[in-house]
Residue frames as qw, qx, qy, qz and C-alpha x, y, z in Angstrom:
[[0.286, 0.472, 0.123, 0.825, 11.29, 6.07, -13.25],
 [0.187, -0.375, -0.509, 0.752, 11.03, 8.77, -10.61],
 [0.104, 0.803, 0.553, 0.197, 8.02, 11.03, -10.84],
 [0.241, 0.400, -0.049, 0.883, 8.53, 14.73, -11.19],
 [0.123, -0.383, -0.612, 0.681, 7.49, 16.81, -8.19],
 [0.235, 0.275, -0.075, -0.929, 5.66, 19.06, -10.64],
 [0.057, -0.160, -0.912, -0.372, 3.54, 16.21, -12.02],
 [0.035, 0.619, 0.728, -0.294, 0.31, 17.15, -10.09],
 [0.079, 0.657, 0.014, -0.749, 0.66, 20.74, -11.30],
 [0.045, 0.237, -0.707, -0.665, 1.26, 19.55, -14.87],
 [0.033, 0.357, 0.927, 0.114, -1.84, 17.37, -14.74],
 [0.086, 0.720, 0.470, -0.504, -3.96, 20.33, -13.67],
 [0.074, 0.568, -0.321, -0.754, -2.49, 22.39, -16.49],
 [0.016, -0.007, 0.887, 0.461, -3.20, 19.57, -18.94],
 [0.089, 0.560, 0.808, -0.158, -6.84, 19.47, -17.78],
 [0.104, 0.713, 0.129, -0.681, -7.10, 23.21, -18.42],
 [0.070, 0.372, -0.627, -0.681, -5.82, 22.70, -21.97],
 [0.040, 0.241, 0.951, 0.191, -8.27, 19.82, -22.50],
 [0.120, 0.676, 0.579, -0.439, -11.11, 22.10, -21.35],
 [0.112, 0.608, -0.225, -0.753, -10.04, 24.74, -23.87],
 [0.048, 0.123, -0.849, -0.512, -10.10, 22.13, -26.65],
 [0.059, 0.438, 0.894, -0.076, -13.52, 20.79, -25.58],
 [0.131, 0.708, 0.324, -0.614, -14.99, 24.31, -25.43],
 [0.105, 0.480, -0.476, -0.729, -13.60, 25.10, -28.87],
 [0.010, -0.086, -0.940, -0.331, -15.07, 21.90, -30.30],
 [0.084, 0.594, 0.747, -0.286, -18.47, 22.67, -28.76],
 [0.120, 0.691, 0.040, -0.712, -18.38, 26.25, -30.06],
 [0.060, 0.295, -0.704, -0.643, -17.42, 25.01, -33.53],
 [0.046, 0.310, 0.943, 0.114, -20.28, 22.52, -33.52],
 [0.113, 0.701, 0.531, -0.462, -22.78, 25.19, -32.48],
 [0.089, 0.595, -0.261, -0.755, -21.47, 27.55, -35.16],
 [0.040, 0.076, -0.860, -0.503, -21.82, 24.88, -37.86],
 [0.061, 0.478, 0.868, -0.119, -25.29, 23.98, -36.62],
 [0.125, 0.693, 0.261, -0.661, -26.40, 27.63, -36.73],
 [0.121, 0.430, -0.532, -0.720, -25.21, 27.92, -40.33],
 [0.011, -0.132, -0.955, -0.265, -27.02, 24.71, -41.25],
 [0.081, 0.616, 0.715, -0.320, -30.29, 25.82, -39.67],
 [0.112, 0.657, -0.030, -0.745, -29.95, 29.26, -41.28],
 [0.069, 0.213, -0.754, -0.618, -29.45, 27.59, -44.67],
 [0.010, 0.371, 0.927, 0.059, -32.57, 25.48, -44.17],
 [0.083, 0.681, 0.438, -0.581, -34.49, 28.61, -43.16],
 [0.119, 0.543, -0.318, -0.768, -33.41, 30.49, -46.30],
 [0.073, 0.003, -0.888, -0.455, -34.25, 27.55, -48.56],
 [0.027, 0.512, 0.833, -0.206, -37.62, 27.19, -46.82],
 [0.113, 0.670, 0.176, -0.712, -38.29, 30.90, -47.33],
 [0.099, 0.353, -0.597, -0.714, -37.35, 30.68, -51.02],
 [0.068, -0.197, -0.944, -0.256, -39.58, 27.65, -51.66],
 [0.045, 0.583, 0.680, -0.442, -42.45, 29.14, -49.64],
 [0.146, 0.603, -0.033, -0.784, -42.42, 32.38, -51.63],
 [0.124, 0.195, -0.755, -0.613, -42.31, 30.55, -54.97],
 [0.077, -0.349, -0.932, -0.060, -45.26, 28.34, -54.05],
 [0.033, 0.608, 0.505, -0.612, -47.19, 31.20, -52.46],
 [0.181, 0.560, -0.198, -0.784, -46.87, 33.32, -55.60],
 [0.818, 0.412, 0.300, -0.265, -48.04, 30.45, -57.77],
 [0.295, 0.730, -0.563, -0.253, -44.69, 30.23, -59.58],
 [0.119, 0.294, -0.948, 0.018, -44.00, 26.67, -58.40],
 [0.834, -0.197, -0.258, -0.446, -46.24, 23.63, -58.22],
 [0.771, -0.507, 0.359, -0.142, -45.68, 20.79, -55.80],
 [0.952, 0.203, 0.106, 0.203, -43.78, 18.70, -58.36],
 [0.362, 0.829, -0.268, 0.332, -41.12, 21.39, -58.72],
 [0.500, -0.708, 0.453, -0.207, -39.84, 20.54, -55.24],
 [0.935, -0.038, 0.339, 0.100, -39.05, 17.01, -56.44],
 [0.692, 0.633, 0.006, 0.348, -37.12, 18.42, -59.39],
 [0.069, -0.885, 0.331, -0.319, -35.26, 20.81, -57.08],
 [0.764, -0.483, 0.424, -0.064, -34.24, 17.89, -54.85],
 [0.906, 0.236, 0.246, 0.249, -32.90, 15.94, -57.82],
 [0.428, 0.820, -0.103, 0.366, -30.99, 18.99, -59.09],
 [0.342, -0.823, 0.388, -0.234, -29.37, 19.66, -55.70],
 [0.835, -0.308, 0.454, 0.033, -28.31, 16.04, -55.27],
 [0.821, 0.482, 0.147, 0.267, -27.01, 15.87, -58.84],
 [0.296, 0.827, -0.219, 0.424, -24.79, 18.91, -58.29],
 [0.251, -0.639, 0.592, -0.421, -23.79, 17.82, -54.77],
 [0.832, 0.010, -0.539, -0.134, -23.35, 14.03, -54.92],
 [0.597, -0.036, -0.663, 0.450, -23.01, 12.36, -51.56],
 [0.063, -0.147, 0.363, -0.918, -24.53, 15.31, -49.67],
 [0.202, -0.465, -0.862, -0.004, -27.59, 14.32, -47.63],
 [0.060, -0.469, -0.469, 0.746, -30.43, 16.42, -46.25],
 [0.238, 0.340, -0.204, -0.887, -31.99, 17.64, -49.51],
 [0.118, 0.295, 0.931, 0.180, -34.62, 15.01, -50.22],
 [0.197, -0.451, -0.424, -0.760, -37.97, 16.34, -51.46],
 [0.563, -0.625, -0.540, 0.013, -39.44, 15.44, -48.05],
 [0.525, -0.414, -0.239, 0.704, -36.80, 17.48, -46.25],
 [0.133, 0.170, 0.241, 0.946, -37.25, 20.42, -48.62],
 [0.382, -0.596, -0.501, -0.498, -40.96, 20.43, -47.78],
 [0.612, -0.577, -0.421, 0.339, -40.01, 20.35, -44.10],
 [0.386, -0.099, -0.025, 0.917, -37.81, 23.42, -44.68],
 [0.148, -0.420, -0.375, -0.813, -40.79, 25.23, -46.15],
 [0.583, -0.627, -0.496, -0.148, -42.95, 24.19, -43.18],
 [0.620, -0.313, -0.299, 0.655, -40.12, 25.21, -40.85],
 [0.176, 0.109, 0.085, 0.975, -40.00, 28.73, -42.26],
 [0.341, -0.469, -0.430, -0.692, -43.77, 29.13, -42.39],
 [0.629, -0.526, -0.561, 0.119, -44.15, 27.90, -38.79],
 [0.552, -0.521, -0.237, 0.606, -41.74, 30.42, -37.26],
 [0.382, 0.400, 0.223, 0.802, -41.51, 33.36, -39.69],
 [0.217, -0.682, -0.132, -0.686, -43.92, 35.52, -37.67],
 [0.776, -0.577, -0.254, 0.035, -42.80, 34.29, -34.27],
 [0.191, 0.815, -0.368, 0.405, -40.20, 36.66, -32.72],
 [0.608, -0.584, 0.467, -0.266, -39.85, 34.49, -29.59],
 [0.923, -0.032, 0.383, 0.019, -39.41, 31.06, -31.16],
 [0.723, 0.678, -0.070, 0.114, -37.53, 31.97, -34.33],
 [0.081, 0.806, -0.551, 0.202, -34.24, 32.89, -32.56],
 [0.659, -0.404, 0.596, -0.215, -34.33, 29.56, -30.66],
 [0.939, 0.302, 0.090, -0.135, -34.46, 27.26, -33.69],
 [0.584, 0.660, -0.423, 0.210, -30.78, 27.75, -34.49],
 [0.300, -0.628, 0.614, -0.372, -29.82, 26.76, -30.94],
 [0.739, -0.109, 0.638, -0.187, -30.82, 23.13, -31.48],
 [0.244, -0.181, 0.831, 0.466, -30.30, 20.45, -34.13],
 [0.413, 0.088, -0.472, -0.774, -32.43, 19.86, -37.21],
 [0.423, -0.202, -0.876, -0.116, -33.82, 16.51, -36.02],
 [0.126, -0.377, -0.653, 0.645, -34.90, 18.14, -32.75],
 [0.226, 0.250, -0.060, -0.940, -36.51, 20.95, -34.73],
 [0.411, -0.062, -0.730, -0.543, -38.48, 18.45, -36.80],
 [0.334, -0.333, -0.855, 0.214, -39.83, 16.78, -33.65],
 [0.051, -0.411, -0.426, 0.804, -40.79, 20.11, -32.07],
 [0.210, 0.130, -0.354, -0.902, -42.29, 21.52, -35.26],
 [0.364, -0.236, -0.832, -0.346, -44.87, 18.71, -35.18],
 [0.082, -0.321, -0.709, 0.623, -46.26, 19.93, -31.84],
 [0.090, 0.678, 0.704, 0.191, -49.84, 21.17, -32.02],
 [0.111, -0.960, -0.257, 0.011, -49.65, 24.60, -30.38],
 [0.347, 0.761, -0.249, 0.488, -47.24, 27.51, -30.41],
 [0.492, -0.727, 0.336, -0.342, -46.98, 27.36, -26.61],
 [0.948, -0.185, 0.251, 0.061, -45.89, 23.73, -26.71],
 [0.753, 0.511, -0.037, 0.413, -43.35, 24.42, -29.47],
 [0.029, 0.833, -0.288, 0.471, -41.92, 27.34, -27.49],
 [0.743, -0.566, 0.300, -0.193, -41.69, 25.19, -24.35],
 [0.951, -0.006, 0.220, 0.218, -39.74, 22.41, -26.07],
 [0.546, 0.700, -0.104, 0.448, -37.52, 24.83, -27.98],
 [0.198, -0.830, 0.323, -0.410, -36.51, 26.57, -24.76],
 [0.789, -0.470, 0.374, -0.128, -35.99, 23.44, -22.70],
 [0.927, 0.248, 0.121, 0.254, -34.10, 21.64, -25.49],
 [0.401, 0.761, -0.202, 0.468, -31.78, 24.60, -26.04],
 [0.380, -0.766, 0.362, -0.370, -31.17, 24.99, -22.30],
 [0.804, -0.349, 0.472, -0.093, -30.59, 21.30, -21.54],
 [0.212, 0.563, -0.708, -0.370, -29.02, 20.47, -24.93],
 [0.801, 0.046, 0.527, -0.280, -31.27, 17.46, -25.35],
 [0.112, -0.186, 0.852, 0.476, -30.30, 14.82, -27.87],
 [0.509, -0.047, -0.506, -0.694, -32.98, 13.57, -30.24],
 [0.525, -0.215, -0.823, 0.036, -33.60, 10.53, -28.02],
 [0.186, -0.243, -0.592, 0.745, -33.82, 12.62, -24.86],
 [0.292, 0.103, -0.052, -0.949, -36.23, 15.07, -26.47],
 [0.548, -0.108, -0.663, -0.498, -38.45, 12.27, -27.78],
 [0.408, -0.254, -0.814, 0.328, -38.61, 10.77, -24.29],
 [0.005, 0.232, 0.379, -0.896, -39.70, 14.12, -22.83],
 [0.434, 0.049, -0.320, -0.841, -42.39, 14.51, -25.48],
 [0.556, -0.139, -0.789, -0.223, -43.63, 10.93, -25.03],
 [0.343, -0.283, -0.736, 0.511, -43.80, 11.44, -21.26],
 [0.115, -0.825, -0.468, -0.294, -45.95, 14.56, -21.71],
 [0.490, -0.202, -0.294, 0.795, -43.40, 16.87, -20.10],
 [0.041, -0.264, -0.157, -0.951, -45.10, 20.00, -21.46],
 [0.548, -0.508, -0.449, -0.491, -48.52, 18.95, -20.23],
 [0.703, -0.414, -0.489, 0.308, -47.19, 17.78, -16.85],
 [0.367, -0.045, -0.191, 0.909, -45.32, 21.05, -16.36],
 [0.214, -0.352, -0.250, -0.876, -48.36, 23.13, -17.30],
 [0.668, -0.491, -0.442, -0.342, -50.53, 21.14, -14.90],
 [0.551, -0.049, -0.576, 0.602, -48.03, 21.36, -12.05],
 [0.337, -0.831, -0.423, 0.131, -49.15, 23.18, -8.94],
 [0.444, -0.418, 0.075, 0.789, -46.14, 25.45, -9.47],
 [0.084, 0.215, 0.481, 0.846, -48.08, 26.97, -12.37],
 [0.269, 0.340, 0.457, -0.777, -51.00, 29.31, -11.97],
 [0.572, 0.542, 0.578, -0.213, -54.20, 29.45, -14.04],
 [0.413, 0.856, -0.120, -0.288, -52.51, 31.60, -16.68],
 [0.928, 0.284, -0.044, 0.236, -49.71, 29.10, -17.20],
 [0.201, 0.812, -0.369, 0.405, -47.10, 31.29, -15.52],
 [0.651, 0.004, -0.628, 0.425, -44.48, 30.02, -13.12],
 [0.467, -0.836, -0.009, -0.289, -45.03, 30.85, -9.48],
 [0.576, 0.357, -0.529, 0.512, -42.09, 31.05, -7.12],
 [0.576, -0.743, -0.114, -0.321, -43.39, 30.95, -3.56],
 [0.835, -0.511, 0.103, 0.176, -40.31, 29.26, -2.13],
 [0.161, -0.842, 0.412, 0.308, -37.41, 31.09, -3.73],
 [0.139, 0.531, -0.752, -0.365, -36.63, 29.14, -6.88],
 [0.467, 0.023, 0.873, -0.139, -38.83, 26.06, -6.58],
 [0.635, 0.545, 0.031, -0.546, -40.59, 26.91, -9.81],
 [0.340, 0.516, -0.740, -0.266, -38.06, 24.62, -11.49],
 [0.075, -0.052, 0.980, -0.176, -39.45, 21.61, -9.58],
 [0.526, -0.195, -0.483, -0.673, -42.73, 20.01, -10.61],
 [0.551, -0.268, 0.540, -0.576, -45.22, 18.23, -8.36],
 [0.927, 0.110, 0.312, -0.175, -45.27, 15.00, -10.39],
 [0.027, 0.623, -0.719, -0.307, -42.62, 12.86, -12.05],
 [0.938, 0.221, -0.077, -0.254, -42.63, 9.85, -14.35],
 [0.271, -0.609, 0.745, 0.021, -40.15, 7.09, -13.48],
 [0.930, 0.237, 0.036, -0.280, -41.13, 4.42, -16.02],
 [0.561, 0.613, -0.546, 0.109, -37.46, 3.76, -16.79],
 [0.275, -0.502, 0.719, -0.393, -36.94, 2.29, -13.30],
 [0.648, 0.007, -0.706, -0.286, -39.14, -0.73, -14.13],
 [0.233, -0.297, 0.676, -0.633, -40.29, -0.94, -10.52],
 [0.301, -0.214, -0.920, -0.129, -42.20, -4.06, -9.42],
 [0.530, -0.619, -0.277, -0.508, -45.50, -3.99, -7.56],
 [0.782, -0.608, -0.139, 0.025, -45.03, -3.70, -3.83],
 [0.626, 0.396, -0.286, 0.608, -41.56, -2.18, -4.14],
 [0.553, -0.679, -0.297, 0.381, -39.96, -0.78, -1.00],
 [0.003, 0.987, -0.083, -0.138, -38.26, 2.56, -0.46],
 [0.448, -0.573, 0.580, 0.367, -34.80, 1.02, -0.67],
 [0.617, 0.309, 0.648, 0.322, -35.79, -0.63, -3.99],
 [0.284, 0.921, 0.256, 0.073, -36.83, 2.79, -5.30],
 [0.232, -0.897, 0.298, 0.228, -33.64, 4.42, -4.06],
 [0.578, -0.294, 0.661, 0.377, -31.36, 1.76, -5.53],
 [0.565, 0.546, 0.563, 0.256, -33.20, 1.85, -8.86],
 [0.139, 0.988, 0.053, -0.046, -32.74, 5.62, -9.03],
 [0.355, -0.744, 0.487, 0.289, -29.02, 5.40, -8.27],
 [0.613, -0.014, 0.713, 0.340, -28.65, 2.66, -10.91],
 [0.391, 0.616, 0.549, 0.409, -30.42, 4.84, -13.49],
 [0.250, -0.618, -0.164, 0.727, -29.03, 8.27, -12.59],
 [0.142, -0.068, 0.470, 0.869, -28.74, 9.47, -16.19],
 [0.171, -0.480, -0.709, -0.488, -32.43, 8.89, -16.89],
 [0.341, -0.686, -0.550, 0.334, -33.41, 10.19, -13.46],
 [0.238, -0.477, 0.019, 0.846, -31.56, 13.46, -14.03],
 [0.026, 0.178, 0.613, 0.769, -33.12, 13.69, -17.50],
 [0.257, -0.644, -0.696, -0.186, -36.57, 13.57, -15.87],
 [0.388, -0.739, -0.347, 0.428, -35.67, 16.04, -13.12],
 [0.216, 0.975, -0.046, 0.016, -33.48, 18.41, -15.15],
 [0.821, 0.308, -0.199, 0.438, -29.86, 18.48, -16.21],
 [0.013, -0.770, 0.312, -0.557, -28.97, 21.10, -13.61],
 [0.815, -0.514, 0.169, -0.208, -29.00, 18.34, -11.00],
 [0.442, 0.519, -0.707, 0.189, -25.71, 16.79, -9.91],
 [0.854, -0.344, -0.383, -0.065, -25.65, 13.70, -7.67],
 [0.125, -0.735, 0.503, -0.437, -24.10, 14.18, -4.23],
 [0.017, 0.262, -0.924, 0.277, -24.91, 11.00, -2.32],
 [0.676, -0.275, -0.569, -0.379, -27.20, 8.13, -1.38],
 [0.719, -0.565, -0.384, 0.126, -28.28, 7.64, 2.23],
 [0.314, 0.613, -0.231, 0.688, -26.44, 10.87, 2.93],
 [0.599, -0.433, -0.555, 0.381, -25.38, 10.99, 6.58],
 [0.046, -0.700, 0.123, -0.702, -25.97, 14.04, 8.76],
 [0.526, -0.210, -0.682, 0.462, -25.04, 14.04, 12.42],
 [0.287, -0.677, -0.042, -0.677, -27.12, 15.94, 14.95],
 [0.647, -0.606, 0.339, -0.313, -26.00, 15.69, 18.55],
 [0.330, -0.413, 0.848, 0.033, -24.83, 12.14, 19.08],
 [0.704, 0.317, 0.616, -0.160, -27.17, 10.63, 16.50],
 [0.120, -0.198, 0.665, 0.710, -26.76, 9.87, 12.81],
 [0.585, 0.539, 0.413, -0.443, -29.55, 10.45, 10.32],
 [0.369, -0.073, 0.724, 0.578, -29.64, 9.40, 6.67],
 [0.460, 0.557, 0.030, -0.691, -31.26, 11.35, 3.82],
 [0.848, 0.302, 0.436, -0.004, -32.36, 9.08, 0.97],
 [0.653, 0.408, 0.271, 0.578, -30.77, 11.15, -1.80],
 [0.156, -0.823, -0.036, 0.545, -28.95, 14.46, -1.95],
 [0.606, 0.518, 0.325, 0.509, -28.35, 16.38, -5.17],
 [0.203, -0.512, -0.014, 0.835, -26.91, 19.78, -5.97],
 [0.440, 0.752, 0.478, 0.115, -28.84, 22.05, -8.34],
 [0.494, 0.002, 0.149, 0.857, -26.56, 24.36, -10.32],
 [0.007, -0.590, -0.382, -0.712, -29.33, 26.75, -11.35],
 [0.517, -0.780, -0.265, -0.234, -30.70, 27.14, -7.82],
 [0.293, 0.562, -0.553, 0.541, -27.18, 27.01, -6.29],
 [0.553, -0.435, 0.444, -0.556, -28.32, 24.81, -3.44],
 [0.031, -0.108, 0.991, -0.070, -28.43, 21.30, -2.08],
 [0.679, -0.089, -0.238, -0.689, -31.62, 19.34, -2.79],
 [0.248, -0.157, 0.903, -0.312, -32.68, 16.69, -0.30],
 [0.634, 0.002, -0.487, -0.601, -34.97, 14.01, -1.74],
 [0.382, -0.127, 0.815, -0.416, -36.93, 11.75, 0.58],
 [0.403, 0.025, -0.763, -0.505, -38.64, 8.75, -0.99],
 [0.480, 0.020, 0.640, -0.600, -42.01, 7.45, 0.21],
 [0.148, -0.042, -0.888, -0.434, -43.68, 4.43, -1.38],
 [0.036, -0.560, -0.793, 0.237, -46.91, 5.37, 0.37],
 [0.043, 0.831, 0.387, 0.398, -49.36, 8.25, 0.18],
 [0.223, 0.444, -0.290, 0.818, -48.12, 11.58, 1.52],
 [0.519, -0.664, -0.520, 0.138, -48.66, 12.19, 5.23],
 [0.071, -0.953, 0.057, -0.290, -48.19, 15.53, 7.04],
 [0.739, -0.610, 0.231, 0.169, -45.66, 13.85, 9.37],
 [0.809, 0.262, 0.192, 0.489, -43.33, 13.41, 6.37],
 [0.226, 0.859, 0.018, 0.459, -42.91, 17.18, 6.24],
 [0.531, -0.820, 0.202, -0.070, -41.56, 17.33, 9.78],
 [0.864, -0.165, 0.304, 0.366, -38.84, 14.87, 8.83],
 [0.582, 0.576, 0.203, 0.537, -37.93, 16.94, 5.77],
 [0.114, -0.946, 0.042, -0.300, -37.76, 20.17, 7.79],
 [0.725, -0.615, 0.274, 0.143, -35.33, 18.48, 10.18],
 [0.812, 0.122, 0.318, 0.474, -33.10, 17.32, 7.30],
 [0.358, 0.786, 0.143, 0.484, -33.05, 20.75, 5.67],
 [0.366, -0.910, 0.141, -0.134, -32.07, 22.38, 8.95],
 [0.809, -0.388, 0.332, 0.291, -29.22, 19.90, 9.36],
 [0.694, 0.403, 0.289, 0.522, -27.98, 20.50, 5.81],
 [0.132, 0.899, 0.078, 0.411, -28.13, 24.28, 6.17],
 [0.500, -0.840, 0.203, -0.053, -26.35, 24.36, 9.51],
 [0.687, -0.484, 0.506, 0.194, -23.65, 21.78, 8.90],
 [0.702, 0.169, 0.565, 0.400, -23.23, 21.13, 5.17],
 [0.376, 0.868, 0.281, 0.162, -24.26, 24.21, 3.17],
 [0.571, 0.005, 0.013, 0.821, -21.42, 26.50, 2.06],
 [0.072, -0.557, -0.249, 0.789, -21.54, 30.27, 2.56],
 [0.127, 0.281, -0.419, -0.854, -22.00, 31.01, -1.15],
 [0.143, -0.232, -0.905, -0.327, -24.93, 28.58, -1.52],
 [0.480, -0.329, -0.111, -0.806, -28.63, 29.27, -1.12],
 [0.580, -0.213, 0.595, -0.514, -30.81, 27.55, 1.48],
 [0.083, -0.062, 0.977, 0.188, -31.29, 23.85, 0.86],
 [0.616, 0.061, -0.187, -0.762, -34.45, 22.66, -0.84],
 [0.403, -0.067, 0.886, -0.219, -36.51, 19.57, -0.04],
 [0.575, 0.136, -0.487, -0.643, -38.43, 17.28, -2.38],
 [0.532, -0.051, 0.768, -0.353, -40.74, 14.66, -0.92],
 [0.430, 0.219, -0.672, -0.562, -41.36, 12.08, -3.64],
 [0.508, -0.004, 0.712, -0.485, -44.41, 10.03, -2.71],
 [0.216, 0.189, 0.915, 0.283, -46.42, 7.29, -4.41],
 [0.062, -0.665, -0.580, -0.466, -49.49, 9.54, -4.27],
 [0.148, -0.136, -0.390, 0.898, -50.82, 12.62, -2.52],
 [0.010, 0.777, 0.629, 0.004, -54.05, 14.44, -1.68],
 [0.297, 0.503, 0.079, 0.808, -53.79, 18.03, -2.88],
 [0.418, -0.786, -0.151, -0.429, -55.94, 19.32, -0.02],
 [0.824, -0.507, -0.068, 0.244, -53.70, 17.63, 2.57],
 [0.651, 0.168, 0.054, 0.738, -50.63, 19.06, 0.80],
 [0.034, 0.695, 0.143, 0.704, -52.13, 22.57, 0.81],
 [0.615, -0.759, -0.105, -0.186, -52.93, 22.40, 4.52],
 [0.856, -0.282, -0.024, 0.432, -49.46, 21.06, 5.32],
 [0.562, 0.202, 0.125, 0.792, -47.63, 23.71, 3.33],
 [0.034, -0.879, -0.342, -0.329, -49.83, 26.72, 4.19],
 [0.332, -0.926, 0.149, -0.103, -47.64, 27.85, 7.10],
 [0.899, -0.156, 0.133, 0.387, -44.49, 25.89, 6.38],
 [0.004, -0.927, 0.266, 0.265, -41.32, 27.94, 6.10],
 [0.592, -0.289, 0.666, 0.350, -39.26, 25.07, 4.70],
 [0.405, 0.556, -0.387, -0.614, -38.53, 25.50, 0.97],
 [0.351, -0.071, 0.933, 0.044, -40.01, 22.17, -0.14],
 [0.574, 0.169, -0.405, -0.691, -42.09, 20.53, -2.83],
 [0.586, -0.014, 0.767, -0.260, -44.34, 17.53, -2.31],
 [0.464, 0.402, -0.535, -0.581, -44.46, 15.50, -5.51],
 [0.866, 0.023, 0.445, -0.226, -45.86, 12.18, -6.65],
 [0.005, 0.458, -0.774, -0.437, -44.26, 9.68, -8.96],
 [0.869, 0.266, 0.090, -0.407, -45.71, 7.34, -11.57],
 [0.586, -0.302, 0.715, 0.231, -44.23, 4.02, -12.66],
 [0.534, 0.393, 0.668, 0.338, -45.72, 4.20, -16.15],
 [0.117, 0.063, 0.295, 0.946, -45.94, 6.80, -18.91],
 [0.314, 0.406, 0.477, -0.713, -49.10, 8.92, -18.61],
 [0.429, 0.571, 0.670, 0.204, -51.96, 8.89, -21.11],
 [0.240, -0.093, 0.167, 0.952, -51.06, 11.88, -23.27],
 [0.139, -0.495, -0.591, -0.622, -54.62, 12.34, -24.55],
 [0.449, -0.730, -0.502, 0.117, -55.88, 12.84, -21.02],
 [0.454, -0.439, -0.068, 0.772, -53.06, 15.29, -20.27],
 [0.153, 0.158, 0.413, 0.884, -53.70, 17.20, -23.49],
 [0.259, -0.660, -0.604, -0.364, -57.40, 17.49, -22.63],
 [0.489, -0.702, -0.360, 0.372, -56.61, 18.85, -19.18],
 [0.379, -0.240, 0.130, 0.884, -54.15, 21.39, -20.61],
 [0.000, 0.404, 0.530, 0.746, -56.78, 22.60, -23.12],
 [0.393, -0.750, -0.527, -0.070, -59.19, 23.07, -20.23],
 [0.511, -0.535, -0.149, 0.656, -56.50, 25.03, -18.37],
 [0.257, 0.041, 0.331, 0.907, -55.90, 27.26, -21.40],
 [0.176, -0.605, -0.579, -0.518, -59.63, 27.92, -21.77],
 [0.484, -0.733, -0.410, 0.246, -59.81, 28.83, -18.08],
 [0.459, -0.322, 0.045, 0.827, -56.87, 31.19, -18.51],
 [0.094, 0.304, 0.463, 0.827, -58.57, 32.91, -21.47],
 [0.337, -0.719, -0.552, -0.255, -61.80, 33.31, -19.52],
 [0.536, -0.614, -0.263, 0.516, -59.86, 34.74, -16.57],
 [0.346, -0.097, 0.210, 0.909, -58.11, 37.25, -18.83],
 [0.070, -0.503, -0.543, -0.668, -61.39, 38.33, -20.37],
 [0.448, -0.757, -0.474, 0.045, -62.90, 38.91, -16.90],
 [0.511, -0.472, -0.074, 0.715, -59.83, 40.91, -15.84]]
């Protein structure tokens, strides 16, 4: 059968229609989720007020659960445990004007996981990042288990008051340490082993780095003069609207690494970057680094780059939590002095 000359046009039109359907489905899901979370909030408020005023005892919640399930057979989500979570949910956020609008942007199971966080700052962090990245329950749990909040707070891109700094035009979104436990790297691995493992586990890698990253290429070739050079990994960051060059080093950071990165960024900006894109950003991912050496290297560098270290195993959360508490105490002391 002969193909119609309009077939390519029709396919593009079909893709547009499919996008409309997908957007409608996503909007419908978000609308249903908002109604569900709002219902849980109202039930939590009702139960909280009854208990607070001494009208209800704890056993009444069990009776309420049985009554709801008797009148709505087959409907889940109204166990006595979940009703108590609704009360906790309301009481946790009722006086929080920043966090309370965010709870309806994510699912109930994600809310339960976040609600268990110890501090308001940590809850706010995970609410914001989950809503922005649309984390699934599994993805959120991985971020919590990897100490993402603590690692972000302790990043050199944060100052003593826990606020993002932005010295290089948008690099506040990049941290100075990453956890790559999902790569299952052996001892004595080489740079090509690291690169191949990342490419084979792109979904988890992008989860760790942020869902605004889109993969462009591995061993990305740039030609300068009559010579070819190869960048380990190149991504595009939608939020920063720029290319991100990632160079992998299985050794400790050395100042000479920065010269290589500056060369790559210049090549990308001159020959690859589009007019509507921002200057390219570099990320040197090293096995370890000395902060003093990094500070000296970057003090007069004009290249928009971050020098980060990677870990092959999940960090000890207790140690991270202790360091964050020390940071918060320092911030409070600084504010009192100011």
